[in-house]
C-alpha positions in Angstrom: 123.8 -45.3 -102.6 126.9 -42.8 -103.4 128.3 -40.9 -99.9 126.5 -38.0 -102.5 123.3 -38.8 -103.3 123.1 -39.9 -99.2 124.0 -35.9 -98.2 121.9 -34.4 -101.1 118.9 -36.8 -100.1 119.8 -35.9 -96.0 119.6 -32.1 -96.9 116.5 -32.4 -98.5 114.8 -33.6 -96.0 116.1 -31.6 -93.4 115.6 -28.1 -95.5 111.2 -28.1 -94.7 112.7 -27.9 -91.0 114.5 -24.8 -91.1 111.4 -23.0 -91.1 110.3 -24.7 -88.0 113.4 -22.6 -86.1 111.7 -19.5 -84.4 113.3 -16.2 -83.0 111.9 -15.2 -80.0 109.2 -12.1 -80.6 110.6 -8.9 -79.8 109.0 -7.1 -76.8 106.6 -5.1 -78.0 105.9 -3.2 -74.4 109.9 -1.9 -73.9 111.1 1.1 -76.1 114.6 2.2 -75.7 114.9 5.9 -77.1 118.2 7.8 -77.7 119.6 10.7 -79.2 123.3 10.3 -78.7 125.9 7.5 -78.9 126.1 7.9 -74.7 122.2 6.7 -74.4 122.3 4.0 -77.4 124.9 2.4 -75.3 122.0 1.8 -72.3 119.8 -0.4 -74.5 120.1 -4.2 -74.8 120.4 -5.7 -77.7 117.2 -7.2 -79.4 114.8 -4.4 -77.7 112.6 -2.1 -79.6 115.3 1.0 -80.2 114.2 4.4 -81.4 116.7 7.6 -82.5 115.2 10.8 -82.2 117.0 13.1 -84.2 117.2 16.8 -83.3 116.0 19.8 -85.8 118.9 20.6 -87.7 120.2 16.7 -89.0 122.3 15.9 -91.5 120.4 13.8 -93.8 122.8 11.1 -93.6 122.8 10.9 -89.8 119.6 8.6 -89.7 121.4 5.6 -92.2 124.2 6.3 -89.9 122.5 5.5 -86.4 120.8 2.4 -88.6 124.4 1.2 -89.7 125.6 1.1 -86.4 122.7 0.2 -84.1 120.2 -1.7 -86.2 119.7 -5.6 -86.2 119.2 -6.1 -89.9 117.3 -9.3 -89.2 114.5 -7.1 -88.6 112.9 -4.4 -90.4 114.1 -1.1 -89.9 112.3 2.2 -90.2 113.9 5.7 -90.8 113.1 9.1 -92.5 114.9 12.6 -91.6 113.3 12.1 -88.2 114.9 9.4 -86.9 115.0 5.8 -86.9 112.9 2.5 -85.5 114.7 -0.7 -85.1 115.5 -3.8 -83.3 118.9 -2.7 -81.1 122.1 -4.7 -81.9 125.5 -4.0 -80.1 127.2 -6.2 -82.6 129.1 -3.1 -84.3 129.5 -0.7 -81.1 133.0 -1.0 -81.2 132.5 1.1 -84.6 131.1 3.4 -83.1 133.2 6.7 -82.5 
């Protein structure tokens, strides 16, 4: 068997095992609520978070918040009232 065929066979055998690797579930009992960048920095990565928008909100603000603070490996819900998502600090250095 050629090395290329061996590699392909190993890949085909390993592919079904990818589904066995599960992430830890998100703790649904904890919700970090924030309305400012300073408050958002108190949230912990992997925690459910809720950005509560104020009354006079720019329509692009929820998307900006999602871009800065949401882990896109999980569902993100947003509208003009705010954003609910799993928090990430991977892009905090980009927030001004």
